[in-house]
Phi, psi and omega in degrees: 000135184286138179286136179270174175298323176300316179293322180295317179290324176300317178296322179297316178296318180296319179295319175306313180295323180295320179295312181297315181298318179298316182293317181293320178299326180274352186304312180305318178293317180295322177295316179295318180297323183272353179068044183267128175277162178304318179295316179298322178296320177300320178294315179298319179298321177295317178296317177298322179294322176299317179298318179298316183288322176301316180299314181291319180292320179296318178297317178294320178298315179296324176301320178288316183294328182268012175063042177069017181265358178294133190268115178303315183299311182296320179299318179292321181294332177279318187286327183297313175297324177297322177296320178301315179295315181297322180296315179299316179300320181296334181276353185249009187289155179206013179209167179300318182296310181295323178298316180295313180299318180296322179296318180294313182296313180295318181297322180293315179295317178296321179297318178297313180295319180304313181298307189282332176288326176289321177298316179290326177297323177296321177297313181296317179301317181292323180291328178283333179075023178208156181292126176223358187299320181294327178294326176298310181290336173296322178293327175299311181299317180292323176297317177298316182300310183294316187274345177293314180289323175298318181298316181291321179295312181295318182296322183277315186277332179242245175214149182305325185294344176297337180295335178299327179296328179277322190271322184301319175299325176297316178299319178296318178296320178297315180301316181295320180296316179295315182300320185277326193254317183285125182288150177295154180081172181262126177277135177237138184248013179259152178294336182264028185303326184268358179276164178295139180291136177292161178299147179289139175284081193294329181297314179294315180296332178296315178294318177300318181296317179297315179298315179297320180297315178297319180295314181293325177300320178291321177299314180299319179295317179299320183286314187285329185259353184299309182299322181291322177297311182294323177295324179287328179287318183221082182302331181290347179252027184300328182294338177245026177294343175289356180297327179300310178292323181298312179291322174302310181291320181297313181291319178296318179296320179299314180296319181295325177296329177266354189297323182295323176294319179294320178298319180292330184273317187247347181093149185299316185296313182295318179298316181293322181298309180297318182297316181293328174299320178295319179298317180300318178297317180297314178297323180296320177295317180298328178300336178272352182043063192286350184141166187301303188284328174295324178292321176300317178296322179293323175297325176298317178298319178296321176300315175302316190285325184268357193297313193265345188297307182297314176302320179298316183290321179289324175297318177298321178299317178297326178286326181294322181229070185293340181271355180205064186298313184299318180295316180296316180291325176296321178294317177300318179296322180295313180294317180290349181292331183298307176294328181290332178277317185290318187300313179303321179294315179298318180294324176297318176299314181297318180294325179286325183270330183233195177281164180297338178298333179297332178301316186277334172296320177297323179295327176299320178294317181296318178297324177296319178297317178301318179298318180297315180298315181297317182301320185270345187242342188294320182299320180295323178295318178297322178296322178297317180299317182293331183275347183261000000 
């Protein structure tokens, strides 16, 4: 059976998750090999986040400057091989400098792919005429879940570079699917496709960007610090330290797969509100570092809680600016970049000065801020969509 555009984009999201999960699963081993302290890791994570945001913002800026002619397909076909090279390099690090450079390279490639696969996903969702955005992000979470535990096992029992044997074929398959199935150029489904794109509603997009930024910052913290927390709680279980990320991704992916149905039944705002309350509870438990298995369960709660917010907000962004999705998403990524850059540095400071549980207590506060922003701004964004 021939793969559809929907299937090709689904594969792209899954491959994205596999790369992230493999790298995160191997992180405790890579950090130990490179001699990285918790504070240094926080700084490196902040630098990597800057690289990621620059990639997304630059892609969105070019989309606006080129009058919506930037090609989602071409950008993905260039970025995927670059990600493969960056991933292999990241598995071979052995010093602070090489670890930092690998983080920068991988983050830039991931940011580029993140932007353009979401922009193309918005096109596919609109062409299908039904909500599918959460299922795309669900495959990311499931990819992270599956490959995080594989990454930790392979890194400890073999060597991190063995992960390249598993991940590079997936990247190649993804590249081939996009090349064969996704048509060149940007598809537009509006009658005004050939008209000049209207100015972006930056005030509304700013609030969307801040909410998305706080949510993604919490996601990133859960993924990047999970293995380190579990390894510190139970060093004898280091080979399965990827279980925190695995349960986070598995639960988040499950919710995202059901998320489109929940959005249709209860509405985006209600679904996001309940979900973020669950995330706040999970982070609060992790702040107490209650033990290995209790912490794994808390990561599962965080996965449940953070799952639907970002897909809902990115789907809303595509609706707000349907004639220039890449530019709108790039702007949202730029605004959301501020909390995403600041939080890793702050978490590094907290981890250096206090116990690792302080990292997750801070995330509970950040998730609460995201909930407040969404509560006060989402209705206005929905009104804008209805009026255009």
